[in-house]
N, C-alpha and C positions, 0 to 999 in steps of 0.2 A: 708921493714915495711916501710910506709909513715910517717912522724914525723910533724907535724905544730903547733908551738907557738902560741895561738891565743892572748895572751898576756903574759907577764912573769909571770902571776899566772892562767893558763890556758895550757893546753898540749892538744892535741887532736890527736893520733893517729890509724893508722889500719895497720891489719895483718890477712892474712887467713879468712878475711869474716867478721871480729869482730873488730868494733872500740871503742878505750879507750880514756875515757875522764879524764883527772886528774885535780883535784883542785891542783892545785901546789904553796900555800900559806904556809907551814909548820910550819913558827916561828907564826901564828896565828891559829895554828889549823884549818884552812884552812876558816875562817871564813868571807864570800864572800862580795867582793864588787861591784858597780852596774856594772862597765868592767867585771867582772867576768859571773854574770848572765846574761848581754849582749852578751857574747862570748859563754856561756852554749846554747843561742836560736840560735845561729848562727853556732854552731858545731851540733847540734840537727839536722837543716835543712839539713848542708850537707852530715850527716850519713844518715837521710832520701831520700836523692836525688840520693845517690851512690850506684847502683844496684850492685856494688860489696860488699855492708856492708848488714848482717844479724843478726847482734847483736851489740848492743849497752852497753858498760860496763862503769859505774860509778864510779868512786872512789878516794881517794885523797892522799896526799902526805905526808909521815911523819907518824905521831903518832895519825893525826886526820882522819877523814872522810871530816866532815863538822861541824862547831860549829855554824854556824848559821851566819845571816848577820852581820859585821861590824860595831859594835856598834859606832864605832867614826866616821866614815865614811860616812854611811848610816842612822842610829838614832838619834845622837847629832843634826844633822841639823835641826829636825823634832821640837826643842826645841825653835829653834827658826822661827819656819813658813816656813822653808827653804825645797826645794826639795834634796834627795839626789843627790851628784854630778853624773853631769852624766846622769841625769835620765829624758830627755829627757821633750817635752811641752806637749804631752799629758794628757792633765787632768784627761780624762775618762781611761789611762790605769789604771788597779786592781793594788794593794800592792803586789800581787805575779804575776805579770803579765807573769814572766819567766816559770813560773810552767805548764802553758799549751805546752811549747816546748815539754815536757816530758810526759806531759796526751794525747796529741793527736801523738803522736809518733808512726807509723804504725810496726815498726819491736820491738822483743822481748828488753824489757832492763832489766839489771842486775846491782843492787847494790852491789859494794865488800865493805863492811863495815868494815875496817882499824882500827878505832879508836873510837872518840867523835863523835858522829852522833847527833845533837840536835838545837832545833830550825827550823829555816828552811833548816838546811841539813835533820832533821829527816826527811821534810814533801817531801825533793828531793830523799831520799831511800824509802820512801811510793810512790813517785811517778812512783816505776820502778816496772818491773810485778814479778820481785825475788831480794830478800835479803839473801844475805850469809856473814853472820859476823863472823871475829876476834874471839877468845874466850876474846878478850884484848877488844872489843867493849864496849860501851855505849852508853844508849839512853836515851833522855830526851827532854820532851815538854816543853821549861823553856819559854816558853813566859811570863808566869805570871809572872815571878822575873822582867821582864821589865815593868809591869803593862799592859801588850798588852795581845790580843788573838792570837789564832793560824791562821798561814796564808800560802799561797803559797798550802791553799786547806787542810792543815791539820785537817778543823773543821767539813770535811767529810770523808777525808782519814783514819785518825786516829780510828775511830770507825768502820769504815767498818772493818779495817783490826784487831781490838784487842775485839771491842762489847764495848757498850757504856759506860757500868759502869768501864770498864779499861780505856778509855780513858778518862773518866770526869776524875777520879782520878789522871793521869800521867799530864793532864793538868792545873786542881785544882793546884795540890801541887808544879810541875816543879821539880818533884826528878829524878834522874836518874837511869837509871836500866841497870844491868849489861848483859851480853850476854845470861847465861843462865836464866834469868827471861825473857828477851826480847824473847828466841825460845819459853819457856814455855806458854806466851800467844798470843803466833802466831803474836809477830810485825817480827821476821825474819824468812825465810824458813829451815836455816841451822847455826849451827854456828861450823868454822873449829880451829884449832889449830893454833895461829897468821901466823907463820913460812910457812904454808903451803893454806893460802887464795889466792895468786896469783894462786898459781896451780890449786888450786879449782874452782876458775872461770873460768881460761882458758880454763879447758876439760871442765866443763858445757857449756861455751859460742862458743866453737869448735862444739860438740856435737850437739848444736840447729843451730849453721850455716851451719852444712852440712846436715840437714833437707831440707823437702819441702817448700821453703820459702812462696810461693804462699798460702799455706794450713795454714802455723804457721801465718802467717797474718791473715787468715782467724776468724783462732782458738782465734786471740788475740782480734781480733774484737767483735765477738759473745761474749765472755766474758766478754767480757766491756762495751755489752748491754745488758746484765743480770743483771747488779751489779745497786743499785738504786743509785740516788740523780744524780744532774746534776753540774758538776766541773765549769762552767762558772758562773751558780748563786752560787754557794759558794765563787767564789771568788769575786763577786761582793756584798756577804755580807760582808766578811771578809775584804772588802774595806771600806766599812760604819763603820767597828766595829772598825778597826784599827783607822781608823783615831777618830774616839771620843776617843780613848785612848790616842794619840797622843798629845790631849789636854786638859789633865789631869796632876793635881799635883803630883801624884804618877809618870806616866810614868819620867818626870824630876826629881824626889826624886832619882828613879831608876839610871838614868844615874849618876847623881852626886857620889852615894852611890859606883856604878861601879869606876867612874874614882878616889874615895878615897879608893877604897879596904874594904869594908865596906858592912853590910846588911843592907840594903834600911828600910824605915820606913814610909811603907805605910799609907794614913788617909784616904783612901778613899774618895775623890775628886781629 
């Protein structure tokens, strides 16, 4: 097994044709920093270029898959009109720029959802071709709790996956769904006992990895072409909408409430 720690918070491994990228910040339920998002782009590029890699698995360490973006590292800076640390100098880069690394990835991808999957974590799971969930997993389009809109393509990916009405309800309320409800509405492909998640994902990934990789890549490309929507255009809209939200009093109030451990008092401005 080849193992590379891209950062202290991101681990990339390759074994038997399966690359596994693990979000490794368990004490924060794998809430992502900018360095983690940039590392995800780097790992996806490495896996796409590596001819020995046939499948990419995305998962999280500890109790969470990914609780979204780190509020203190990525969002708090927005209140002061700053970029998130390490965001670089490209003013035209969409808010969810890193999502394209998964959306455009040419090989099969599997999300092994081991726990909380919320915000941009939900987007990362939706970007994967298949989602296998632990029975302890929970899912939430929680952006509205911060006075924000879904991003990383979720405004298109979520309704495409669960239907427009269910996507609207999830995004309007920010409520968490358990694994069985996620399965019922088609948000996940399969639910397995928590202790059997790793084995179930490994078995599926190896089965796909043993298949005809050229045909499988073309199957993925063909099915993606049949799906409605333009992911790049979705990112552009979300960037516009998110930047509007970043300038609202409600967004600042949501961060104050988060830090003070209370419910936010939104005022619609």
